[in-house]
C-alpha positions as CSV (number, residue, x, y, z in Angstrom):
1,M,-12.5,23.1,14.5
2,I,-15.9,22.7,14.3
3,H,-17.9,24.1,11.2
4,P,-22.1,23.7,9.9
5,S,-22.5,20.8,7.3
6,A,-24.8,21.4,4.3
7,R,-27.8,20.4,6.5
8,G,-26.8,22.7,9.3
9,F,-25.6,25.8,7.0
10,G,-29.3,25.5,5.1
11,L,-31.0,25.4,8.6
12,I,-28.8,28.6,10.1
13,S,-29.6,30.4,7.2
14,S,-34.0,30.1,7.1
15,T,-33.6,30.8,11.0
16,L,-32.2,34.0,10.1
17,L,-34.5,34.9,7.5
18,L,-37.2,34.1,9.9
19,L,-35.5,36.5,12.2
20,A,-34.8,39.2,9.8
21,F,-38.8,38.4,8.1
22,H,-39.9,39.5,12.1
23,L,-37.4,42.2,12.6
24,L,-39.3,43.7,9.3
25,S,-43.4,42.7,9.8
26,H,-43.4,42.3,14.2
27,D,-45.0,39.0,13.5
28,P,-44.7,37.1,16.9
29,T,-45.3,34.1,15.0
30,L,-41.7,34.1,13.0
31,L,-40.3,35.2,16.6
32,F,-41.5,32.1,17.9
33,A,-40.9,29.7,15.1
34,T,-36.9,31.4,15.5
35,A,-36.8,31.0,19.2
36,I,-37.6,27.1,18.3
37,I,-35.3,26.6,15.8
38,S,-32.9,28.1,17.1
39,A,-33.6,26.0,20.0
40,V,-32.9,22.5,18.9
41,I,-30.0,24.0,17.2
42,L,-28.2,25.1,20.5
43,S,-29.6,21.9,21.8
44,D,-28.0,19.7,18.7
45,L,-24.3,21.4,19.5
46,A,-24.6,21.7,22.7
47,F,-25.1,17.9,23.3
48,S,-22.6,16.9,20.7
49,L,-20.0,19.5,22.8
50,I,-20.7,16.8,25.7
51,K,-20.1,13.7,23.5
52,W,-16.9,15.2,21.8
53,R,-15.1,15.9,25.1
54,E,-13.8,12.4,24.4
55,G,-11.4,12.6,21.9
56,C,-11.0,10.0,19.3
57,R,-8.9,6.2,19.6
58,C,-7.2,4.7,16.9
59,N,-5.4,1.5,17.3
60,L,-2.9,1.6,14.8
61,K,0.5,0.7,15.7
62,V,2.6,-0.6,12.5
63,K,6.0,-0.4,12.1
64,G,7.7,-3.2,9.6
65,R,9.3,-3.2,5.8
66,A,7.9,-4.5,2.4
67,W,9.7,-4.5,-1.1
68,I,8.6,-1.9,-3.4
69,W,6.6,-3.7,-5.8
70,E,4.6,-5.1,-2.3
71,K,0.5,-3.8,-1.5
72,P,0.1,-4.2,2.0
73,R,-3.7,-4.1,2.9
74,I,-4.4,-1.3,6.6
75,K,-7.1,-1.7,8.5
76,V,-7.4,1.2,11.1
77,N,-10.4,0.8,14.0
78,V,-11.1,4.5,15.2
79,Q,-13.3,4.5,18.4
80,G,-15.3,7.7,19.2
81,Y,-18.6,8.7,19.2
82,G,-19.9,10.2,15.7
83,I,-17.8,9.5,13.2
84,I,-18.7,9.7,10.0
85,G,-15.4,9.7,7.8
86,I,-11.9,10.3,7.4
87,K,-9.7,12.9,5.5
88,D,-5.9,13.8,5.4
89,L,-4.3,10.7,4.7
90,P,-1.1,10.3,2.6
91,S,-1.0,10.0,-1.1
92,W,0.5,6.6,-1.2
93,L,-2.7,5.5,0.7
94,R,-5.0,3.6,-2.1
95,N,-8.2,2.2,-2.2
96,I,-9.9,3.6,0.9
97,N,-13.2,2.1,1.8
98,Q,-15.3,3.4,4.9
99,H,-17.6,1.6,7.0
100,V,-19.6,1.5,10.5
101,K,-20.4,-1.5,12.5
102,D,-21.1,-2.0,15.7
103,G,-20.8,1.8,16.4
104,E,-17.3,1.5,15.6
105,F,-15.4,2.7,12.3
106,T,-13.3,1.2,10.1
107,F,-11.3,2.2,7.1
108,E,-8.9,-0.1,5.0
109,A,-6.5,0.8,2.6
110,E,-3.9,0.0,0.2
111,A,-0.3,0.9,0.5
112,V,0.8,1.5,-2.7
113,F,4.9,2.9,-2.5
114,P,5.6,5.2,-5.3
115,H,9.9,4.5,-4.4
116,S,11.7,3.2,-2.0
117,G,12.3,4.9,1.5
118,R,10.5,5.6,4.5
119,F,6.9,6.0,4.7
120,S,5.2,7.1,8.0
121,M,1.5,8.6,8.8
122,K,1.7,10.0,12.2
123,T,-2.1,11.3,12.3
124,F,-5.0,12.3,10.8
125,S,-8.3,14.0,10.7
126,A,-11.1,12.3,11.8
127,L,-14.9,13.7,11.1
128,R,-17.5,13.8,13.9
129,G,-21.3,14.5,13.2
130,D,-23.8,15.5,15.8
131,P,-27.6,13.7,16.2
132,L,-28.9,16.3,13.5
133,K,-26.2,16.0,11.3
134,L,-25.8,20.0,11.2
135,F,-22.6,20.5,12.7
136,I,-19.1,18.4,11.7
137,K,-16.3,18.5,13.6
138,R,-12.6,17.7,12.5
139,E,-10.0,16.3,15.1
140,R,-6.7,14.9,15.1
141,V,-6.4,12.0,15.4
142,K,-2.5,9.9,16.2
143,C,-1.7,6.9,14.9
144,N,1.8,5.3,14.5
145,L,1.9,3.7,10.9
146,E,5.7,3.5,9.5
147,Y,6.9,1.5,6.8
148,N,10.7,0.8,5.5
149,V,10.1,0.2,1.9
150,L,13.0,-1.4,0.3
151,P,14.4,-0.8,-3.1
152,E,14.1,-3.3,-5.7
153,T,18.1,-3.2,-6.4
154,L,18.5,-5.0,-2.7
155,Y,16.1,-8.3,-3.8
156,W,18.4,-8.4,-6.9
157,L,21.6,-8.3,-5.3
158,L,20.5,-10.5,-2.7
159,E,19.9,-13.1,-5.4
160,A,23.4,-12.0,-7.2
161,M,24.9,-12.9,-3.8
162,G,23.3,-16.2,-3.5
163,I,24.1,-17.0,-6.8
164,L,28.0,-15.7,-5.9
165,K,27.9,-17.6,-3.1
166,A,27.1,-20.6,-4.4
167,E,29.7,-20.7,-7.3
168,H,32.5,-18.9,-5.1
169,G,33.6,-22.3,-3.7
170,R,33.2,-24.5,-7.0
171,L,34.9,-22.1,-9.3
172,F,37.6,-20.9,-6.7
173,G,37.9,-24.1,-5.2
174,G,38.4,-26.8,-8.3
175,G,35.4,-27.0,-10.3
176,A,34.6,-26.6,-13.9
177,A,34.3,-23.2,-15.3
178,K,32.5,-22.3,-18.9
179,K,35.5,-23.2,-21.9
180,P,36.9,-20.2,-23.1
181,S,37.2,-19.9,-27.3
182,S,40.3,-21.5,-28.5
183,S,40.2,-19.2,-31.9
184,G,39.1,-15.8,-32.6
185,L,41.0,-12.4,-31.4
186,Y,43.0,-12.5,-28.0
187,R,40.8,-11.0,-25.7
188,E,42.9,-11.1,-22.0
189,T,45.0,-13.5,-19.9
190,R,43.5,-14.7,-16.8
191,E,44.4,-17.6,-14.3
192,Y,43.6,-21.1,-15.1
193,V,40.6,-22.7,-13.1
194,P,39.8,-26.5,-13.7
195,G,38.0,-27.3,-17.0
196,D,40.1,-24.6,-19.1
197,P,41.5,-26.2,-22.1
198,I,45.0,-26.9,-21.4
199,K,46.7,-25.9,-25.1
200,N,45.7,-22.2,-24.0
201,I,47.7,-21.8,-21.0
202,D,49.8,-18.8,-21.4
203,W,53.6,-20.1,-20.4
204,K,55.3,-16.9,-20.3
205,A,52.4,-15.1,-18.2
206,S,52.4,-18.3,-15.8
207,S,56.0,-18.5,-15.1
208,R,56.1,-14.6,-14.4
209,R,53.3,-15.1,-12.2
210,R,54.3,-18.4,-10.6
211,R,50.9,-19.7,-11.4
212,L,48.9,-20.7,-14.5
213,M,47.8,-18.3,-16.7
214,I,45.2,-19.1,-19.6
215,K,44.9,-17.0,-22.8
216,V,41.0,-15.8,-23.5
217,F,40.1,-15.1,-27.5
218,E,37.4,-13.5,-28.4
219,E,34.3,-15.3,-29.8
220,E,32.4,-13.6,-32.8
221,Y,29.0,-11.6,-31.9
222,G,26.8,-13.7,-33.4
223,G,25.4,-15.5,-30.7
224,G,23.9,-14.8,-27.0
225,A,23.1,-11.7,-26.0
226,M,24.6,-8.1,-26.2
227,I,23.3,-5.8,-23.4
228,H,23.6,-1.9,-23.7
229,Y,23.7,-0.1,-20.4
230,D,23.4,3.5,-18.6
231,L,22.7,2.9,-14.7
232,R,22.7,7.1,-14.7
233,G,18.9,8.8,-13.3
234,P,17.8,12.0,-12.2
235,T,16.5,10.2,-9.1
236,P,17.0,7.1,-6.6
237,Y,14.2,5.8,-7.7
238,V,14.9,5.6,-11.9
239,C,18.6,4.3,-10.5
240,D,17.2,2.0,-8.9
241,E,14.8,0.4,-11.7
242,L,18.3,0.7,-13.9
243,A,20.2,-1.2,-11.5
244,S,17.8,-3.9,-11.5
245,A,17.2,-4.0,-15.1
246,L,20.9,-4.5,-15.0
247,L,21.0,-7.2,-12.3
248,S,17.9,-9.2,-13.5
249,S,19.9,-10.0,-16.9
250,A,23.3,-11.1,-15.4
251,I,21.2,-13.6,-13.4
252,T,19.1,-14.5,-15.8
253,A,22.2,-15.5,-18.1
254,Y,23.8,-16.9,-15.5
255,R,20.3,-19.1,-14.9
256,N,20.1,-20.3,-18.8
257,G,24.0,-21.1,-19.4
258,L,23.9,-17.6,-22.1
259,D,26.6,-15.4,-23.4
260,I,26.3,-12.0,-22.6
261,T,28.2,-9.2,-23.5
262,F,28.1,-5.9,-21.5
263,I,28.6,-2.2,-23.2
264,S,28.8,0.5,-21.6
265,I,26.8,3.3,-23.1
266,P,28.2,6.5,-21.9
267,D,32.2,4.9,-21.9
268,E,31.6,2.9,-24.9
269,E,33.7,-0.1,-23.2
270,I,33.2,-3.5,-23.8
271,F,32.8,-6.5,-21.6
272,K,32.2,-10.2,-22.4
273,P,32.6,-12.5,-19.3
274,S,34.2,-16.1,-19.9
275,R,31.4,-17.3,-17.5
276,P,28.3,-16.8,-16.4
277,Y,29.5,-16.2,-13.2
278,D,31.9,-13.4,-14.1
279,A,28.8,-11.5,-15.7
280,V,27.1,-11.8,-12.4
281,S,29.7,-10.6,-10.2
282,F,30.3,-7.8,-12.9
283,A,26.4,-6.8,-12.2
284,V,27.1,-6.5,-8.8
285,K,30.6,-4.6,-9.1
286,K,28.7,-2.1,-11.5
287,T,26.0,-1.6,-9.5
288,L,27.5,-0.9,-6.3
289,E,30.2,1.5,-7.9
290,Q,27.0,3.5,-9.6
291,K,26.2,3.7,-5.4
292,T,22.4,3.1,-5.9
293,L,22.5,0.8,-2.5
294,K,25.3,0.7,-0.1
295,V,26.5,-2.7,0.8
296,S,25.8,-1.2,4.5
297,E,22.5,-1.3,3.5
298,F,21.8,-4.7,3.2
299,F,24.0,-6.3,5.4
300,E,21.0,-7.1,8.1
301,Y,18.7,-8.6,5.1
302,V,21.1,-11.3,3.4
303,E,20.4,-14.0,6.4
304,P,22.0,-16.7,5.6
305,L,24.8,-14.7,4.4
306,T,27.3,-12.9,7.2
307,R,28.6,-9.9,6.6
308,K,32.4,-11.6,6.8
309,E,30.7,-14.0,4.0
310,I,29.7,-10.9,1.9
311,E,33.1,-9.3,2.2
312,E,35.1,-12.1,1.5
313,I,33.2,-12.7,-1.9
314,L,33.1,-9.5,-3.0
315,S,37.1,-9.2,-2.0
316,T,37.5,-12.1,-4.3
317,L,35.2,-10.8,-7.4
318,P,37.5,-10.8,-10.5
319,T,38.2,-7.2,-11.7
320,P,36.7,-7.2,-15.1
321,Q,39.0,-6.4,-17.8
322,T,37.1,-4.1,-20.3
323,Y,38.3,-2.6,-23.3
324,R,37.1,-0.4,-26.6
325,T,36.2,-1.9,-29.6
326,P,33.6,-0.3,-32.0
327,Y,30.9,-3.0,-32.6
328,K,31.4,-3.1,-36.4
329,T,30.7,-7.2,-36.5
330,S,27.4,-9.1,-36.8
331,P,24.9,-8.5,-34.2
332,P,23.4,-10.7,-32.2
333,E,20.4,-12.1,-32.4
334,N,19.0,-11.0,-29.0
335,N,20.0,-7.1,-28.3
336,V,19.3,-5.1,-25.4
337,A,19.2,-1.8,-24.2
338,I,18.8,-0.5,-20.4
339,S,18.7,3.2,-20.7
340,S,16.6,6.1,-18.8
341,L,16.6,7.7,-22.4
342,L,17.9,10.6,-20.9
343,Y,21.8,10.8,-21.4
344,D,23.9,9.7,-24.3
345,T,20.6,9.1,-26.7
346,S,22.6,9.8,-29.8
347,K,24.3,7.0,-29.0
348,L,21.4,4.9,-28.6
349,I,19.5,6.0,-31.7
350,E,22.3,4.9,-33.9
351,E,22.7,1.6,-32.5
352,A,18.9,1.1,-32.7
353,S,19.7,2.8,-36.5
354,L,22.7,0.2,-37.1
355,L,20.2,-2.8,-35.2
356,K,17.2,-1.8,-38.0
357,S,19.6,-2.0,-41.0
358,S,21.0,-5.1,-40.1
359,G,17.3,-6.8,-39.7
360,R,17.9,-6.4,-35.7
361,T,15.7,-5.1,-33.4
362,L,16.9,-3.4,-30.2
363,N,14.9,-3.6,-27.4
364,V,14.9,-0.8,-24.6
365,I,14.4,-1.2,-21.1
366,V,13.5,1.8,-19.4
367,P,12.4,3.0,-16.1
368,S,8.8,4.0,-15.5
369,K,7.4,7.7,-15.8
370,P,11.6,8.8,-15.0
371,W,9.8,12.4,-14.4
372,K,8.1,11.3,-11.2
373,A,9.8,12.4,-7.6
374,I,11.3,15.3,-9.9
375,G,10.7,18.7,-6.9
376,N,11.0,20.8,-9.3
377,L,7.6,21.4,-11.9
378,E,9.3,22.5,-14.8
379,E,12.3,20.2,-14.2
380,A,10.1,17.3,-14.5
381,Y,8.5,18.4,-17.1
382,R,12.0,18.9,-19.0
383,I,12.4,15.4,-18.7
384,Y,8.9,14.2,-20.1
385,L,9.4,15.7,-23.0
386,S,13.1,14.9,-23.8
387,Y,12.1,11.5,-22.5
388,N,8.9,10.7,-25.0
389,N,11.0,12.8,-27.7
390,V,13.7,10.1,-27.4
391,K,11.0,7.4,-27.1
392,R,8.8,8.2,-30.3
393,K,12.6,8.5,-32.1
394,L,13.6,4.9,-31.4
395,E,9.8,3.5,-31.7
396,R,10.4,4.6,-35.1
397,L,13.5,2.8,-36.3
398,K,11.5,-0.5,-34.8
399,A,12.8,-0.1,-31.3
400,K,10.7,-1.7,-28.8
401,V,10.6,0.2,-25.6
402,T,9.6,-1.4,-22.3
403,P,9.2,-0.2,-18.7
404,W,11.1,-2.6,-16.5
405,K,8.0,-2.5,-14.2
406,Q,5.6,-3.6,-17.2
407,M,8.4,-6.5,-17.5
408,M,9.0,-7.9,-14.0
409,H,5.8,-6.9,-12.1
410,A,4.4,-10.2,-12.2
411,K,6.9,-12.2,-11.2
412,L,8.3,-9.7,-8.5
413,I,4.8,-10.2,-7.1
414,Q,4.9,-13.9,-6.4
415,A,8.5,-13.3,-4.8
416,T,8.2,-14.0,-0.8
417,P,6.7,-10.8,1.6
418,L,9.2,-9.6,4.2
419,T,8.2,-10.4,7.5
């Protein structure tokens, strides 16, 4: 498509005006000037049409994958006569720089992915100019840019699976485990692991099951951390951040040897792992149950784990025994909630109020802009209002609300890029 530039439009308008004056006055000078300007315009256009017959060529052929927090740089060389700019680039290409050197047009851009999934660019528009800059031709240029953007949940799942693989042989093959409490309220009976206190062996259960079983008693809530979680979200993008926060919390607890207790906000069920290993396996199971990411989707990225090894580890993960207990005892020092602030908000607000009255603070990890990627504008605005109303209420209760990306961005940037 060819259209006049601002300069061309002005020159053509002036030519038509001269022609109109000639028709009114019959002045031959005006006719001569009109003919000269028209000849220049037509000559410039004819020359450009000849040069433009050879289409633009692009060398962009990229097919790769990246983590959602990565921002790969893209450099594109476009060859063709008179290229002055580019248009119709996708919105996820940011910070675009354009320049011409030695007759070759180049533009560079930064890919900023709003969420996981597949992002591609098959064509873009090149703007071509003529020598006198009177006309502009918009021409479609073929290219091949495709990125498979991996969800952040995958990264944390791989980290968790590495921990489970390393700990699997040690715990189930004869390693030491965290000693359960020998006092307090009875919580569950599980299989004996070397390192458990012998006095806690449940002899009746052991005789029934024909293997050593041990009683686990509930400790007081005063130590460690309490994590309230709700992995529900309006979009996969939101669920990805919530699941990542849960997995990261379990991994952090494992690496620091912290006691951690999980409380499901929608179900009001409590699970207190007797070992940091169980905290990681619990977070993995909850993530997979939520279907934030299918197990089959990450088999190709789990080297050096094989599919068989992953299936073996997942099949042997202990099924956590959850129980319903009202949260009435003294809260721990660290209290965390993972939520989109869109579901069961009254429970979250009540918890923040209880912690405030006891002199504690609730740290709430939320997704970044949960209304993003909502197709319906009215629904997105409703989510925006609801989210901000709950956020303001929590902040009035002295809760600290922090977007997940703000917490983990710097750490994830340092992760090894995919190749």
